N, C-alpha and C positions, 0 to 999 in steps of 0.2 A: 329684430323683433321676431319672436317665434312662440308658438304655443301648440298644445294639443287641443282636442275638441273641448275638454273641460275648461280650458283657458281662453277659448275663442272669443266669447263675448267681452271679456275683460280686455283682451288684446285689441279688439276693435275700438273700445273706449280709450285705451292708452294711445293707440295710433292717432286718433282724432285729437286728443289732448296735446300730444307732442307736435303735431302739425300746427295746431293753434298757437303753440309756444314758439314756433319758428324753427323747429328741428327738421332736418332731413331724416326720413324714416324709410328703412328697407324692411319690408314685411316678407319674411321667409316662410310664412304659413303657420298653421294650416288655414284653409280658407272656408271652413264650414264647421258645423257641429257634428259631422259624421265621425264616428270613432276612428282614431288613428293612434299610432304609437309615437310617443314624444321624443325618443332619443335622436332621430334624424333631424328634427327641427331645432332642438336645443344645441346639438353639436354644430349645426350649420351656423347658428347665431354666434357661438363661441369662436368658431373658426374665422368668421367675418371680422370679429373684434381683434383676435390675435394677429391676423394678417395685416391689420391696420386699415381695413376698409370701413370701419366704424369706430367711433370713440368708445361707445358703450353698447352693451346688449341688454335686452330684457327678454326673459323666458317666463312663460306662464303655463300653469296646469291646475289641477284640482287643489293640490296642497303646495306645489312648488318644490317639494322635496326631490322627487325623481328628476325634475327639470334641472335643478341645481346640480345634482349628481352627474347627469349627462353632460352638462356644460363643462363641469370641472374635469371631465375625462380628457378634454382638449388641453394639451400642454400650453401653458401661458394664460389660460383662463383662470380668473379668480371670481367665481360665481358665489354670491351670497344670498341666502334666503332672507328676505327682508319683510317680516310681518308688521313692522312698525317703523316710525321715523327714527327712533334711537338706534335700532339695528342698522338701518340704512346709513345713518351718519357714521357710526363706528366702522362699518364695512368699508366706507370710503376713506375715513381718517386714518385708520390703523392698518387696513389690509389692502388698500388701493384696489378694491374690488372693481372689476370691469364688466361684470354681468350681474344684473339684479334679477332675482327669482321671486316671483309672486304667486301665491296660492289663491286662485279665484274662488275657491270654496271656503277660504279662511278670511280674506281681506276684502271688504266691500269696495266698490269702485271709488268712492270719494277718498277713502283712506289710501287705496292703492295709488291714486294720482298724487296725493300728498307725499307718500313714501318715495315715489319716483322723483318728485321734485327735489326732495332732500338728497337723494342719491346723486342726481345729476348736478347739483350745485355745490356739493361738499368736496373740497379739494383734499388730496392726500397730504397728510401731515409730514411725511418724511421722517427725518431724524432717526431715532432708534428703530423705527419700523422698517427702514430700508434693509437693515441687517436680517430681519426676519423674513422679508420677501426673498432675499438672496438665499436663505436657507430653504425656503419652499422650492425655489428654482433648482437648487442642488438636489433635492429629493426627486424632482421630475427627471433630471439628468440621470440619476442613479437608476430610476425605474426604467428608463429607455435602454440602459445598458443590459438589463436583464439579470437573471439569477446567476450567481457564481462569478460575477465580474467585479 
């Protein structure tokens, strides 16, 4: 779990919800509404998931866009901006998303909790989507090799 200052209040509500639902939660910050930059928090969440120290990650900010981008810079992260239940469901079904990005200035708390519930309970469909995930992983490997290789 991670957010910047704009996502802080929503993060607190999400943490409380997840704890009530029986989930273990690691809160990687921020811990106040004091202005901070989101990339370190969101990349820390993604790294935690990719290392296998968490099953899923949640990142939050004003729109969720930058937070999603920051998380996706971590190889192996598949962060999806989920403004509604449909998007959350499809992110899990087809993309095996492992990080959910929420925009606190876009999605009200009640909807955010519903979206997250869908995200956490929807399984990856597999099948034809596995091939596409393998293609995404290949792009990551190519990018690691750098230009001219």
